[in-house]
PDB file of N, CA, C and O in Angstrom:
ATOM      1  N   MET A   1      92.872 134.253 136.436  1.00  0.00           N
ATOM      2  CA  MET A   1      91.389 134.069 136.408  1.00  0.00           C
ATOM      3  C   MET A   1      91.129 132.923 135.604  1.00  0.00           C
ATOM      4  O   MET A   1      91.611 132.802 134.478  1.00  0.00           O
ATOM      5  N   GLU A   2      90.330 132.011 136.175  1.00  0.00           N
ATOM      6  CA  GLU A   2      89.939 130.730 135.500  1.00  0.00           C
ATOM      7  C   GLU A   2      88.482 130.867 135.074  1.00  0.00           C
ATOM      8  O   GLU A   2      87.600 131.030 135.917  1.00  0.00           O
ATOM      9  N   LEU A   3      88.235 130.803 133.816  1.00  0.00           N
ATOM     10  CA  LEU A   3      86.858 130.974 133.297  1.00  0.00           C
ATOM     11  C   LEU A   3      86.369 129.590 132.805  1.00  0.00           C
ATOM     12  O   LEU A   3      87.111 128.867 132.141  1.00  0.00           O
ATOM     13  N   LYS A   4      85.141 129.243 133.133  1.00  0.00           N
ATOM     14  CA  LYS A   4      84.631 127.970 132.563  1.00  0.00           C
ATOM     15  C   LYS A   4      84.186 128.280 131.163  1.00  0.00           C
ATOM     16  O   LYS A   4      83.327 129.129 130.924  1.00  0.00           O
ATOM     17  N   VAL A   5      84.805 127.554 130.230  1.00  0.00           N
ATOM     18  CA  VAL A   5      84.562 127.719 128.832  1.00  0.00           C
ATOM     19  C   VAL A   5      83.628 126.682 128.360  1.00  0.00           C
ATOM     20  O   VAL A   5      83.802 125.498 128.650  1.00  0.00           O
ATOM     21  N   ASP A   6      82.585 127.113 127.600  1.00  0.00           N
ATOM     22  CA  ASP A   6      81.569 126.233 127.119  1.00  0.00           C
ATOM     23  C   ASP A   6      81.973 125.718 125.719  1.00  0.00           C
ATOM     24  O   ASP A   6      81.594 124.608 125.348  1.00  0.00           O
ATOM     25  N   GLN A   7      82.703 126.477 124.972  1.00  0.00           N
ATOM     26  CA  GLN A   7      83.216 125.988 123.641  1.00  0.00           C
ATOM     27  C   GLN A   7      84.550 126.714 123.343  1.00  0.00           C
ATOM     28  O   GLN A   7      84.740 127.889 123.657  1.00  0.00           O
ATOM     29  N   GLU A   8      85.444 125.952 122.729  1.00  0.00           N
ATOM     30  CA  GLU A   8      86.740 126.568 122.368  1.00  0.00           C
ATOM     31  C   GLU A   8      86.863 126.504 120.874  1.00  0.00           C
ATOM     32  O   GLU A   8      86.523 125.461 120.315  1.00  0.00           O
ATOM     33  N   LEU A   9      87.299 127.481 120.195  1.00  0.00           N
ATOM     34  CA  LEU A   9      87.414 127.570 118.793  1.00  0.00           C
ATOM     35  C   LEU A   9      88.875 128.030 118.371  1.00  0.00           C
ATOM     36  O   LEU A   9      89.316 129.139 118.672  1.00  0.00           O
ATOM     37  N   ASP A  10      89.547 127.138 117.689  1.00  0.00           N
ATOM     38  CA  ASP A  10      90.907 127.447 117.277  1.00  0.00           C
ATOM     39  C   ASP A  10      90.850 127.868 115.827  1.00  0.00           C
ATOM     40  O   ASP A  10      90.570 127.079 114.926  1.00  0.00           O
ATOM     41  N   LEU A  11      91.137 129.187 115.634  1.00  0.00           N
ATOM     42  CA  LEU A  11      91.044 129.718 114.316  1.00  0.00           C
ATOM     43  C   LEU A  11      92.439 130.171 113.792  1.00  0.00           C
ATOM     44  O   LEU A  11      92.576 131.126 113.028  1.00  0.00           O
ATOM     45  N   SER A  12      93.434 129.431 114.249  1.00  0.00           N
ATOM     46  CA  SER A  12      94.816 129.729 113.867  1.00  0.00           C
ATOM     47  C   SER A  12      94.999 129.527 112.391  1.00  0.00           C
ATOM     48  O   SER A  12      94.572 128.514 111.837  1.00  0.00           O
ATOM     49  N   GLY A  13      95.634 130.488 111.743  1.00  0.00           N
ATOM     50  CA  GLY A  13      95.935 130.350 110.300  1.00  0.00           C
ATOM     51  C   GLY A  13      94.921 131.069 109.453  1.00  0.00           C
ATOM     52  O   GLY A  13      95.202 131.365 108.292  1.00  0.00           O
ATOM     53  N   LEU A  14      93.801 131.350 109.962  1.00  0.00           N
ATOM     54  CA  LEU A  14      92.778 132.046 109.154  1.00  0.00           C
ATOM     55  C   LEU A  14      92.933 133.578 109.227  1.00  0.00           C
ATOM     56  O   LEU A  14      93.293 134.165 110.247  1.00  0.00           O
ATOM     57  N   GLU A  15      92.637 134.161 108.081  1.00  0.00           N
ATOM     58  CA  GLU A  15      92.821 135.633 108.021  1.00  0.00           C
ATOM     59  C   GLU A  15      91.457 136.310 107.890  1.00  0.00           C
ATOM     60  O   GLU A  15      90.451 135.707 107.516  1.00  0.00           O
ATOM     61  N   CYS A  16      91.489 137.573 108.216  1.00  0.00           N
ATOM     62  CA  CYS A  16      90.246 138.402 108.220  1.00  0.00           C
ATOM     63  C   CYS A  16      89.561 138.284 106.887  1.00  0.00           C
ATOM     64  O   CYS A  16      90.203 138.337 105.839  1.00  0.00           O
ATOM     65  N   PRO A  17      88.248 138.123 106.926  1.00  0.00           N
ATOM     66  CA  PRO A  17      87.321 138.247 108.016  1.00  0.00           C
ATOM     67  C   PRO A  17      86.914 136.872 108.616  1.00  0.00           C
ATOM     68  O   PRO A  17      85.970 136.804 109.404  1.00  0.00           O
ATOM     69  N   LEU A  18      87.604 135.809 108.255  1.00  0.00           N
ATOM     70  CA  LEU A  18      87.152 134.518 108.671  1.00  0.00           C
ATOM     71  C   LEU A  18      87.111 134.273 110.197  1.00  0.00           C
ATOM     72  O   LEU A  18      86.142 133.681 110.673  1.00  0.00           O
ATOM     73  N   PRO A  19      88.112 134.699 110.975  1.00  0.00           N
ATOM     74  CA  PRO A  19      88.024 134.474 112.420  1.00  0.00           C
ATOM     75  C   PRO A  19      86.703 135.075 113.067  1.00  0.00           C
ATOM     76  O   PRO A  19      86.027 134.459 113.892  1.00  0.00           O
ATOM     77  N   LEU A  20      86.429 136.277 112.621  1.00  0.00           N
ATOM     78  CA  LEU A  20      85.237 136.913 113.273  1.00  0.00           C
ATOM     79  C   LEU A  20      83.965 136.178 112.782  1.00  0.00           C
ATOM     80  O   LEU A  20      83.069 135.921 113.586  1.00  0.00           O
ATOM     81  N   LEU A  21      83.867 135.828 111.451  1.00  0.00           N
ATOM     82  CA  LEU A  21      82.723 135.144 110.982  1.00  0.00           C
ATOM     83  C   LEU A  21      82.495 133.864 111.645  1.00  0.00           C
ATOM     84  O   LEU A  21      81.362 133.567 112.023  1.00  0.00           O
ATOM     85  N   LYS A  22      83.552 133.039 111.822  1.00  0.00           N
ATOM     86  CA  LYS A  22      83.428 131.725 112.416  1.00  0.00           C
ATOM     87  C   LYS A  22      83.108 131.856 113.957  1.00  0.00           C
ATOM     88  O   LYS A  22      82.436 130.983 114.507  1.00  0.00           O
ATOM     89  N   ALA A  23      83.568 132.898 114.624  1.00  0.00           N
ATOM     90  CA  ALA A  23      83.268 133.188 116.023  1.00  0.00           C
ATOM     91  C   ALA A  23      81.840 133.587 116.085  1.00  0.00           C
ATOM     92  O   ALA A  23      81.171 133.144 117.018  1.00  0.00           O
ATOM     93  N   LYS A  24      81.287 134.371 115.205  1.00  0.00           N
ATOM     94  CA  LYS A  24      79.891 134.732 115.193  1.00  0.00           C
ATOM     95  C   LYS A  24      78.953 133.518 115.050  1.00  0.00           C
ATOM     96  O   LYS A  24      77.929 133.403 115.724  1.00  0.00           O
ATOM     97  N   LEU A  25      79.342 132.662 114.177  1.00  0.00           N
ATOM     98  CA  LEU A  25      78.544 131.385 113.933  1.00  0.00           C
ATOM     99  C   LEU A  25      78.490 130.554 115.200  1.00  0.00           C
ATOM    100  O   LEU A  25      77.448 130.016 115.576  1.00  0.00           O
ATOM    101  N   ALA A  26      79.644 130.466 115.849  1.00  0.00           N
ATOM    102  CA  ALA A  26      79.765 129.640 117.113  1.00  0.00           C
ATOM    103  C   ALA A  26      78.909 130.295 118.191  1.00  0.00           C
ATOM    104  O   ALA A  26      78.191 129.614 118.923  1.00  0.00           O
ATOM    105  N   LEU A  27      78.993 131.677 118.287  1.00  0.00           N
ATOM    106  CA  LEU A  27      78.188 132.324 119.389  1.00  0.00           C
ATOM    107  C   LEU A  27      76.706 132.182 119.162  1.00  0.00           C
ATOM    108  O   LEU A  27      75.902 132.168 120.094  1.00  0.00           O
ATOM    109  N   ASN A  28      76.348 132.071 117.815  1.00  0.00           N
ATOM    110  CA  ASN A  28      74.870 131.894 117.462  1.00  0.00           C
ATOM    111  C   ASN A  28      74.394 130.498 118.109  1.00  0.00           C
ATOM    112  O   ASN A  28      73.246 130.360 118.530  1.00  0.00           O
ATOM    113  N   LYS A  29      75.250 129.588 118.154  1.00  0.00           N
ATOM    114  CA  LYS A  29      74.819 128.270 118.701  1.00  0.00           C
ATOM    115  C   LYS A  29      74.845 128.157 120.181  1.00  0.00           C
ATOM    116  O   LYS A  29      74.239 127.254 120.758  1.00  0.00           O
ATOM    117  N   LEU A  30      75.556 129.083 120.818  1.00  0.00           N
ATOM    118  CA  LEU A  30      75.605 128.984 122.309  1.00  0.00           C
ATOM    119  C   LEU A  30      74.331 129.600 122.923  1.00  0.00           C
ATOM    120  O   LEU A  30      73.600 130.343 122.268  1.00  0.00           O
ATOM    121  N   LYS A  31      74.101 129.274 124.161  1.00  0.00           N
ATOM    122  CA  LYS A  31      73.037 129.901 124.988  1.00  0.00           C
ATOM    123  C   LYS A  31      73.536 131.160 125.622  1.00  0.00           C
ATOM    124  O   LYS A  31      74.731 131.292 125.883  1.00  0.00           O
ATOM    125  N   SER A  32      72.650 132.089 125.877  1.00  0.00           N
ATOM    126  CA  SER A  32      72.956 133.339 126.628  1.00  0.00           C
ATOM    127  C   SER A  32      73.838 133.028 127.902  1.00  0.00           C
ATOM    128  O   SER A  32      73.571 132.114 128.683  1.00  0.00           O
ATOM    129  N   GLN A  33      74.870 133.844 128.025  1.00  0.00           N
ATOM    130  CA  GLN A  33      75.773 133.687 129.218  1.00  0.00           C
ATOM    131  C   GLN A  33      76.791 132.639 129.085  1.00  0.00           C
ATOM    132  O   GLN A  33      77.636 132.503 129.970  1.00  0.00           O
ATOM    133  N   GLN A  34      76.773 131.875 128.029  1.00  0.00           N
ATOM    134  CA  GLN A  34      77.835 130.839 127.764  1.00  0.00           C
ATOM    135  C   GLN A  34      79.135 131.502 127.310  1.00  0.00           C
ATOM    136  O   GLN A  34      79.121 132.614 126.782  1.00  0.00           O
ATOM    137  N   ILE A  35      80.180 130.860 127.507  1.00  0.00           N
ATOM    138  CA  ILE A  35      81.496 131.519 127.155  1.00  0.00           C
ATOM    139  C   ILE A  35      82.214 130.740 126.009  1.00  0.00           C
ATOM    140  O   ILE A  35      82.366 129.518 126.044  1.00  0.00           O
ATOM    141  N   LEU A  36      82.636 131.519 125.014  1.00  0.00           N
ATOM    142  CA  LEU A  36      83.332 131.023 123.878  1.00  0.00           C
ATOM    143  C   LEU A  36      84.787 131.450 124.061  1.00  0.00           C
ATOM    144  O   LEU A  36      85.021 132.633 124.307  1.00  0.00           O
ATOM    145  N   LYS A  37      85.774 130.567 123.959  1.00  0.00           N
ATOM    146  CA  LYS A  37      87.172 130.877 123.929  1.00  0.00           C
ATOM    147  C   LYS A  37      87.632 130.820 122.455  1.00  0.00           C
ATOM    148  O   LYS A  37      87.423 129.808 121.786  1.00  0.00           O
ATOM    149  N   VAL A  38      88.225 131.845 121.974  1.00  0.00           N
ATOM    150  CA  VAL A  38      88.746 131.922 120.620  1.00  0.00           C
ATOM    151  C   VAL A  38      90.255 132.085 120.571  1.00  0.00           C
ATOM    152  O   VAL A  38      90.791 132.938 121.278  1.00  0.00           O
ATOM    153  N   VAL A  39      90.945 131.318 119.781  1.00  0.00           N
ATOM    154  CA  VAL A  39      92.369 131.445 119.528  1.00  0.00           C
ATOM    155  C   VAL A  39      92.466 131.870 118.097  1.00  0.00           C
ATOM    156  O   VAL A  39      91.911 131.195 117.230  1.00  0.00           O
ATOM    157  N   ALA A  40      93.155 132.979 117.793  1.00  0.00           N
ATOM    158  CA  ALA A  40      93.389 133.498 116.480  1.00  0.00           C
ATOM    159  C   ALA A  40      94.840 133.885 116.291  1.00  0.00           C
ATOM    160  O   ALA A  40      95.553 134.196 117.246  1.00  0.00           O
ATOM    161  N   THR A  41      95.249 133.860 115.070  1.00  0.00           N
ATOM    162  CA  THR A  41      96.640 134.298 114.794  1.00  0.00           C
ATOM    163  C   THR A  41      96.631 135.569 113.881  1.00  0.00           C
ATOM    164  O   THR A  41      97.697 136.128 113.623  1.00  0.00           O
ATOM    165  N   ASP A  42      95.503 136.009 113.415  1.00  0.00           N
ATOM    166  CA  ASP A  42      95.403 137.126 112.558  1.00  0.00           C
ATOM    167  C   ASP A  42      95.458 138.409 113.367  1.00  0.00           C
ATOM    168  O   ASP A  42      94.575 138.651 114.191  1.00  0.00           O
ATOM    169  N   PRO A  43      96.475 139.239 113.154  1.00  0.00           N
ATOM    170  CA  PRO A  43      96.583 140.462 114.011  1.00  0.00           C
ATOM    171  C   PRO A  43      95.337 141.392 113.904  1.00  0.00           C
ATOM    172  O   PRO A  43      95.029 142.142 114.830  1.00  0.00           O
ATOM    173  N   GLY A  44      94.634 141.317 112.742  1.00  0.00           N
ATOM    174  CA  GLY A  44      93.518 142.178 112.526  1.00  0.00           C
ATOM    175  C   GLY A  44      92.288 141.729 113.430  1.00  0.00           C
ATOM    176  O   GLY A  44      91.303 142.450 113.588  1.00  0.00           O
ATOM    177  N   SER A  45      92.428 140.520 113.989  1.00  0.00           N
ATOM    178  CA  SER A  45      91.288 140.030 114.829  1.00  0.00           C
ATOM    179  C   SER A  45      91.145 140.876 116.082  1.00  0.00           C
ATOM    180  O   SER A  45      90.045 140.971 116.626  1.00  0.00           O
ATOM    181  N   GLU A  46      92.264 141.521 116.578  1.00  0.00           N
ATOM    182  CA  GLU A  46      92.227 142.250 117.783  1.00  0.00           C
ATOM    183  C   GLU A  46      91.214 143.413 117.629  1.00  0.00           C
ATOM    184  O   GLU A  46      90.341 143.627 118.471  1.00  0.00           O
ATOM    185  N   LYS A  47      91.371 144.112 116.565  1.00  0.00           N
ATOM    186  CA  LYS A  47      90.499 145.274 116.259  1.00  0.00           C
ATOM    187  C   LYS A  47      89.046 144.733 115.994  1.00  0.00           C
ATOM    188  O   LYS A  47      88.060 145.220 116.548  1.00  0.00           O
ATOM    189  N   ASP A  48      88.994 143.742 115.150  1.00  0.00           N
ATOM    190  CA  ASP A  48      87.626 143.195 114.729  1.00  0.00           C
ATOM    191  C   ASP A  48      86.830 142.742 115.907  1.00  0.00           C
ATOM    192  O   ASP A  48      85.663 143.117 116.017  1.00  0.00           O
ATOM    193  N   PHE A  49      87.396 141.940 116.823  1.00  0.00           N
ATOM    194  CA  PHE A  49      86.645 141.358 117.903  1.00  0.00           C
ATOM    195  C   PHE A  49      86.208 142.475 118.867  1.00  0.00           C
ATOM    196  O   PHE A  49      85.054 142.475 119.293  1.00  0.00           O
ATOM    197  N   HIS A  50      87.096 143.437 119.230  1.00  0.00           N
ATOM    198  CA  HIS A  50      86.694 144.453 120.079  1.00  0.00           C
ATOM    199  C   HIS A  50      85.569 145.377 119.545  1.00  0.00           C
ATOM    200  O   HIS A  50      84.689 145.825 120.279  1.00  0.00           O
ATOM    201  N   LEU A  51      85.660 145.637 118.187  1.00  0.00           N
ATOM    202  CA  LEU A  51      84.622 146.385 117.647  1.00  0.00           C
ATOM    203  C   LEU A  51      83.287 145.633 117.627  1.00  0.00           C
ATOM    204  O   LEU A  51      82.222 146.208 117.854  1.00  0.00           O
ATOM    205  N   PHE A  52      83.382 144.342 117.350  1.00  0.00           N
ATOM    206  CA  PHE A  52      82.180 143.490 117.213  1.00  0.00           C
ATOM    207  C   PHE A  52      81.394 143.450 118.546  1.00  0.00           C
ATOM    208  O   PHE A  52      80.165 143.528 118.536  1.00  0.00           O
ATOM    209  N   VAL A  53      82.110 143.328 119.706  1.00  0.00           N
ATOM    210  CA  VAL A  53      81.399 143.260 120.968  1.00  0.00           C
ATOM    211  C   VAL A  53      80.803 144.637 121.327  1.00  0.00           C
ATOM    212  O   VAL A  53      79.747 144.700 121.957  1.00  0.00           O
ATOM    213  N   GLN A  54      81.475 145.747 120.931  1.00  0.00           N
ATOM    214  CA  GLN A  54      80.924 147.014 121.141  1.00  0.00           C
ATOM    215  C   GLN A  54      79.578 147.220 120.437  1.00  0.00           C
ATOM    216  O   GLN A  54      78.722 147.950 120.938  1.00  0.00           O
ATOM    217  N   GLN A  55      79.389 146.580 119.279  1.00  0.00           N
ATOM    218  CA  GLN A  55      78.204 146.699 118.453  1.00  0.00           C
ATOM    219  C   GLN A  55      77.169 145.630 118.744  1.00  0.00           C
ATOM    220  O   GLN A  55      76.111 145.602 118.117  1.00  0.00           O
ATOM    221  N   SER A  56      77.466 144.743 119.697  1.00  0.00           N
ATOM    222  CA  SER A  56      76.537 143.646 120.019  1.00  0.00           C
ATOM    223  C   SER A  56      76.376 143.668 121.510  1.00  0.00           C
ATOM    224  O   SER A  56      76.903 144.551 122.185  1.00  0.00           O
ATOM    225  N   ASN A  57      75.644 142.693 122.038  1.00  0.00           N
ATOM    226  CA  ASN A  57      75.460 142.559 123.448  1.00  0.00           C
ATOM    227  C   ASN A  57      76.316 141.489 124.057  1.00  0.00           C
ATOM    228  O   ASN A  57      76.074 141.060 125.186  1.00  0.00           O
ATOM    229  N   HIS A  58      77.331 141.042 123.314  1.00  0.00           N
ATOM    230  CA  HIS A  58      78.351 140.105 123.873  1.00  0.00           C
ATOM    231  C   HIS A  58      79.400 140.867 124.588  1.00  0.00           C
ATOM    232  O   HIS A  58      79.476 142.088 124.448  1.00  0.00           O
ATOM    233  N   GLN A  59      80.204 140.213 125.339  1.00  0.00           N
ATOM    234  CA  GLN A  59      81.256 140.809 126.139  1.00  0.00           C
ATOM    235  C   GLN A  59      82.471 140.018 126.124  1.00  0.00           C
ATOM    236  O   GLN A  59      82.441 138.791 126.219  1.00  0.00           O
ATOM    237  N   ILE A  60      83.664 140.766 125.994  1.00  0.00           N
ATOM    238  CA  ILE A  60      84.964 140.102 126.057  1.00  0.00           C
ATOM    239  C   ILE A  60      85.297 140.127 127.618  1.00  0.00           C
ATOM    240  O   ILE A  60      85.474 141.180 128.229  1.00  0.00           O
ATOM    241  N   LEU A  61      85.361 138.915 128.177  1.00  0.00           N
ATOM    242  CA  LEU A  61      85.667 138.817 129.576  1.00  0.00           C
ATOM    243  C   LEU A  61      87.184 138.911 129.805  1.00  0.00           C
ATOM    244  O   LEU A  61      87.642 139.468 130.803  1.00  0.00           O
ATOM    245  N   ASP A  62      87.949 138.353 128.859  1.00  0.00           N
ATOM    246  CA  ASP A  62      89.428 138.419 128.964  1.00  0.00           C
ATOM    247  C   ASP A  62      89.948 138.455 127.563  1.00  0.00           C
ATOM    248  O   ASP A  62      89.325 137.946 126.631  1.00  0.00           O
ATOM    249  N   PHE A  63      91.119 139.075 127.422  1.00  0.00           N
ATOM    250  CA  PHE A  63      91.844 139.109 126.132  1.00  0.00           C
ATOM    251  C   PHE A  63      93.311 139.033 126.457  1.00  0.00           C
ATOM    252  O   PHE A  63      93.810 139.784 127.295  1.00  0.00           O
ATOM    253  N   GLN A  64      94.013 138.121 125.791  1.00  0.00           N
ATOM    254  CA  GLN A  64      95.492 137.942 125.974  1.00  0.00           C
ATOM    255  C   GLN A  64      96.087 137.835 124.637  1.00  0.00           C
ATOM    256  O   GLN A  64      95.410 137.453 123.683  1.00  0.00           O
ATOM    257  N   LYS A  65      97.362 138.168 124.523  1.00  0.00           N
ATOM    258  CA  LYS A  65      98.119 137.883 123.303  1.00  0.00           C
ATOM    259  C   LYS A  65      99.497 137.584 123.685  1.00  0.00           C
ATOM    260  O   LYS A  65     100.015 138.043 124.703  1.00  0.00           O
ATOM    261  N   ASN A  66     100.140 136.732 122.777  1.00  0.00           N
ATOM    262  CA  ASN A  66     101.530 136.460 122.966  1.00  0.00           C
ATOM    263  C   ASN A  66     102.215 136.664 121.565  1.00  0.00           C
ATOM    264  O   ASN A  66     101.621 137.321 120.711  1.00  0.00           O
ATOM    265  N   ASP A  67     103.386 136.147 121.320  1.00  0.00           N
ATOM    266  CA  ASP A  67     104.088 136.340 120.109  1.00  0.00           C
ATOM    267  C   ASP A  67     103.423 135.785 118.868  1.00  0.00           C
ATOM    268  O   ASP A  67     103.651 136.242 117.748  1.00  0.00           O
ATOM    269  N   THR A  68     102.561 134.744 119.115  1.00  0.00           N
ATOM    270  CA  THR A  68     102.018 134.022 117.952  1.00  0.00           C
ATOM    271  C   THR A  68     100.455 134.041 117.827  1.00  0.00           C
ATOM    272  O   THR A  68      99.900 133.810 116.753  1.00  0.00           O
ATOM    273  N   ALA A  69      99.766 134.334 118.998  1.00  0.00           N
ATOM    274  CA  ALA A  69      98.354 134.169 118.996  1.00  0.00           C
ATOM    275  C   ALA A  69      97.624 135.233 119.866  1.00  0.00           C
ATOM    276  O   ALA A  69      98.180 135.900 120.739  1.00  0.00           O
ATOM    277  N   TYR A  70      96.357 135.308 119.534  1.00  0.00           N
ATOM    278  CA  TYR A  70      95.394 136.224 120.321  1.00  0.00           C
ATOM    279  C   TYR A  70      94.370 135.321 120.901  1.00  0.00           C
ATOM    280  O   TYR A  70      93.901 134.401 120.230  1.00  0.00           O
ATOM    281  N   PHE A  71      94.000 135.555 122.148  1.00  0.00           N
ATOM    282  CA  PHE A  71      93.056 134.767 122.898  1.00  0.00           C
ATOM    283  C   PHE A  71      91.943 135.600 123.393  1.00  0.00           C
ATOM    284  O   PHE A  71      92.170 136.622 124.039  1.00  0.00           O
ATOM    285  N   TYR A  72      90.721 135.193 123.107  1.00  0.00           N
ATOM    286  CA  TYR A  72      89.506 135.870 123.476  1.00  0.00           C
ATOM    287  C   TYR A  72      88.578 134.981 124.318  1.00  0.00           C
ATOM    288  O   TYR A  72      88.354 133.822 123.969  1.00  0.00           O
ATOM    289  N   TRP A  73      88.029 135.522 125.436  1.00  0.00           N
ATOM    290  CA  TRP A  73      87.000 134.766 126.121  1.00  0.00           C
ATOM    291  C   TRP A  73      85.776 135.630 126.023  1.00  0.00           C
ATOM    292  O   TRP A  73      85.740 136.709 126.616  1.00  0.00           O
ATOM    293  N   ILE A  74      84.789 135.203 125.308  1.00  0.00           N
ATOM    294  CA  ILE A  74      83.636 135.973 124.946  1.00  0.00           C
ATOM    295  C   ILE A  74      82.381 135.397 125.551  1.00  0.00           C
ATOM    296  O   ILE A  74      82.077 134.222 125.345  1.00  0.00           O
ATOM    297  N   ARG A  75      81.601 136.248 126.340  1.00  0.00           N
ATOM    298  CA  ARG A  75      80.360 135.770 126.916  1.00  0.00           C
ATOM    299  C   ARG A  75      79.277 136.205 126.046  1.00  0.00           C
ATOM    300  O   ARG A  75      79.150 137.383 125.711  1.00  0.00           O
ATOM    301  N   LYS A  76      78.468 135.241 125.663  1.00  0.00           N
ATOM    302  CA  LYS A  76      77.274 135.555 124.811  1.00  0.00           C
ATOM    303  C   LYS A  76      76.293 136.362 125.572  1.00  0.00           C
ATOM    304  O   LYS A  76      75.983 136.057 126.723  1.00  0.00           O
ATOM    305  N   GLY A  77      75.785 137.416 124.935  1.00  0.00           N
ATOM    306  CA  GLY A  77      74.824 138.291 125.565  1.00  0.00           C
ATOM    307  C   GLY A  77      73.401 137.706 125.489  1.00  0.00           C
ATOM    308  O   GLY A  77      72.454 138.321 125.978  1.00  0.00           O
TER     309      GLY A  77
END
Protein backbone atom coordinates (compact mmCIF):
# COMPACT_ATOMS: atom_id res chain seq x y z
CA MET A 1 0.00 0.00 0.00
CA GLU A 2 1.48 3.29 -1.12
CA LEU A 3 0.24 6.32 0.80
CA LYS A 4 0.88 9.91 -0.24
CA VAL A 5 2.60 11.42 2.77
CA ASP A 6 2.26 15.16 3.40
CA GLN A 7 4.89 15.29 6.14
CA GLU A 8 7.41 12.83 7.54
CA LEU A 9 8.70 13.04 11.10
CA ASP A 10 11.73 11.06 12.26
CA LEU A 11 11.59 10.80 16.04
CA SER A 12 14.27 8.14 16.37
CA GLY A 13 16.07 8.20 19.69
CA LEU A 14 13.37 10.13 21.54
CA GLU A 15 11.69 8.53 24.54
CA CYS A 16 8.15 8.77 25.88
CA PRO A 17 6.38 11.17 25.91
CA LEU A 18 8.35 13.15 23.29
CA PRO A 19 7.41 11.11 20.18
CA LEU A 20 3.70 11.58 20.82
CA LEU A 21 4.06 15.26 21.76
CA LYS A 22 6.06 16.07 18.63
CA ALA A 23 3.61 14.11 16.47
CA LYS A 24 0.68 16.05 17.99
CA LEU A 25 2.41 19.35 17.20
CA ALA A 26 3.02 18.25 13.62
CA LEU A 27 -0.60 17.13 13.20
CA ASN A 28 -1.79 20.53 14.48
CA LYS A 29 -0.01 22.17 11.52
CA LEU A 30 -1.50 19.84 8.91
CA LYS A 31 -4.84 20.31 7.17
CA SER A 32 -7.68 17.85 7.67
CA GLN A 33 -7.16 14.57 5.77
CA GLN A 34 -3.42 15.14 5.29
CA ILE A 35 -1.10 12.28 6.23
CA LEU A 36 1.78 12.34 8.69
CA LYS A 37 4.34 9.54 8.63
CA VAL A 38 6.12 9.05 11.94
CA VAL A 39 9.23 6.96 12.59
CA ALA A 40 9.91 6.22 16.26
CA THR A 41 12.26 3.91 18.15
CA ASP A 42 10.58 4.06 21.56
CA PRO A 43 8.65 0.80 22.21
CA GLY A 44 6.15 2.77 24.31
CA SER A 45 5.11 4.70 21.22
CA GLU A 46 3.08 1.73 19.98
CA LYS A 47 0.66 1.92 22.90
CA ASP A 48 0.76 5.74 23.05
CA PHE A 49 -0.09 6.33 19.38
CA HIS A 50 -2.89 3.78 19.25
CA LEU A 51 -4.45 5.20 22.42
CA PHE A 52 -4.08 8.74 21.09
CA VAL A 53 -6.01 8.07 17.88
CA GLN A 54 -8.78 6.31 19.82
CA GLN A 55 -9.24 9.50 21.84
CA SER A 56 -9.06 11.87 18.86
CA ASN A 57 -10.56 12.00 15.39
CA HIS A 58 -7.25 11.10 13.74
CA GLN A 59 -6.74 7.69 12.17
CA ILE A 60 -3.77 5.33 11.86
CA LEU A 61 -3.93 4.21 8.24
CA ASP A 62 -0.99 1.85 8.54
CA PHE A 63 1.37 0.67 11.26
CA GLN A 64 4.56 -1.33 10.81
CA LYS A 65 7.47 -2.26 12.98
CA ASN A 66 10.80 -3.95 12.50
CA ASP A 67 13.69 -4.79 14.83
CA THR A 68 14.64 -1.16 15.33
CA ALA A 69 11.72 1.16 14.58
CA TYR A 70 7.97 1.74 14.58
CA PHE A 71 6.26 3.37 11.58
CA TYR A 72 2.91 5.16 11.69
CA TRP A 73 0.87 6.69 8.88
CA ILE A 74 -1.65 8.99 10.56
CA ARG A 75 -4.44 10.84 8.77
CA LYS A 76 -5.46 14.05 10.44
CA GLY A 77 -9.16 14.13 11.30
